[in-house]
N, C-alpha and C positions, 0 to 999 in steps of 0.2 A: 169458301171454300173455290176453288177454281171452276170454270165454267170448260164443257165439254163442247157441247150444243153450239155455245150462244146465246141460248134462253138459260137463264138463271133459275127462273122459276122450275122448269125442267127439269135441270141438273139435280135442283134439290128433292125433285119429289124422286126422282132413281135412287138418288142416294138415301131417302125414304125405303122403297124397293128391296134396294140390295142391301138394306140392314137385314131386313125380315126374312129376305130368303135362306137368308147363315141360320139366323133363328128365331123365335119369336123375342120379341124385346117389349119391357115396359119404358114406358115414354124415357124416362131416366137415361136407360139403357140406349135409347134408341138417339137421345144427345150426344150421349157418348161415342157410340157409334160413326153416326154423321159429322158431329161438332157441328149442328146446327143446333141455333139458341131453343131455346126450350118453349117458346111461344110457337118461332115457326115448324120447330118439328110438329107439335102439336096440330096444327092447321094442317099443313100437308098432310097427314096420318088418317085425319079426320077426312079432309076432302075424298082422299085416296079411298078410304073404307065406303064412302058414300059413291064410288061407280066400281067397289067390288073388288076392287084389286086388292085391299086390306081391310079384316076383319080381327074382329080378338078372341082369342080363346077364353076357356072357360075361367082363366085366371086375371083375367083383363088385357093381357099382354097382346100388343100387335103380331100379327101372322100376315101371311099370302091371304089374298083374298082366293074365293073359287072362282070368281070369274076367270081367273086365268088358265082354271083347266080348257074352258071351253073357247080361249083364246090361242093358246097352246099347241090344241088337237087341231084348228084352224091353219095356225103357222106350218106346223107340222104336215098338212096334207095339201099343203099347196107348194111339198119338194114333192116332183113325183116319186122319184126314188123311193121316198119314205115309206111310202103307201102299199110298197109291194116288197119291200125288201126283209120283210120278217120273218118270212119259211128262209129262206137263202141263210140268215145269220143265226137262225135254228139250228140248220144243219152244216153250218161250220163251229157254232156252240158245241155241236156233239159230237164232230170228229176232233176235235181237240182238246175240249175239259177247258179251254180257257176264256178269259172274256173277249169278248167280241162287240166291234164298232161300226159304224156305219157315220162317217164325217164329209159336212159339204163345208165351200166354200162360200166365206161372209167379209168380203172384203180381203182385208191385210188378214182375217182370222180364218179359223175353221171352226167350225159346230158341230159338238155331237147331238145326231138328230136321232139317233135308236142304240140302243146300250145292253147285253146281256153279259151280267157278272159270271164267272167262274164261281163255281160251287164249295172251290177250295181255300182250305183256311189262309193264304199267301194267294191272292190276286190282285190284280189290277182292278181299279176302281174310277169309272171313266162316266159321273151323270148325265144322263138328258141334259139339254140344254147348256153345256159348259161350252166356253171361249176358249181356243188353245192357240195360240202362234202357228201362225206356218213355218217358222225360220225352223223350228225342231219338231224332231220326230217323222218318221215313216208318211204316213199319213198328210203332215204338212209339206212333205217333198212331194209327194204324188198331187196335192191339190195346186200345190205353184207351178208344177210344170219341170220336177227336174226328173220324172221317171224315164224321160231320152229312149221311150218305145219299149220299158221294160215292163216284163209282166208283173212284175213286185217291187216294193224297195220296201229293203230291213232298216231296223233301228238298232243299237244297243247302247242302253246310258245318254243316251241324246238326248232327252225332253227330261228325263229322271232318271237319278243313280238305281241302278238295279234292277231297270226295267228294260225289257224285251221290244219291240211289236215288230209284224211285216202286213202291209199293208197292199192290194193291189187296187186298180182304179178301174170305178164302172164309168163305160162309155156310152155316149149316146149313139143314136144310128149316122152322124154323121162324124164319130172320132172324138168331138169333145168330151175332155174330163168332167163328169157332174157329180162325181165321188167317190171316196175313197171309204175301200173296208178293211178293218183291221182286225187282227189277233194281235193282244200285248197279256204281256206276265210279264213274272222274277226270270233272270237270265239262268237261276238256276233250270230251269224246265225247258224255255225255248233254245238257250243255249247260247253262245256267241253268234252263231251262225243261224237265227229264226229263218230266213229265207231259205236256209237248205231243207231244215225241217216244216215248214207249214207253207211256206210261197207258193208251191201248186195248188193247195188246197182253198189256200186266200183268194187265190187266183178265178179258181172254180167258182165258187163263192160268188163273185165279183161279176162272172159273166151267168151266172143263173141271174141274178139285178138286172143287170144290162138286159137278157132275153127277156122277162117280163113285165119291162118297161117299153115295148115296141109292142 
């Protein structure tokens, strides 16, 4: 496999974690998913198990370890907006009935640090922790600085066909964009002009979060 970091053993260990993140895997399935040799996959999975990053379920399959729960909370709490965003996101969800998310920038990507799914059968699902490109989607454009002073940015079928979204920037006291709040859902409900429908509400949610961080 190609090295991402230049540290081969670390890249291979991350491949193991990535494989079991998707679903629990037997050793044979782990080998297939990662492309690693059976001895290497087994050695790394067992080592990660010793560190609590991987565990085995009742069927003996490798899955994510419970230590990651604590690490995830610590990582999220290191993002100031995450700790205060939930009330505003809950309010936004109640106002729109759609899925809502909070994204922060991490290098050339955006990461979802909080997400509330719509209860409707047809809805947008964005898991917490998912990493998405900055190049597509309204939140991506916000975080890469393309808002140009606008209170919100809309996207229709840009990142995923049939999905519309509208996002607003969360700014710190210096005016720097630190996060993006989004509402997303099927175009049938958000329409081809989601900003006209939900832009002011998303802007108000972003303002609530910004105020709570001060």
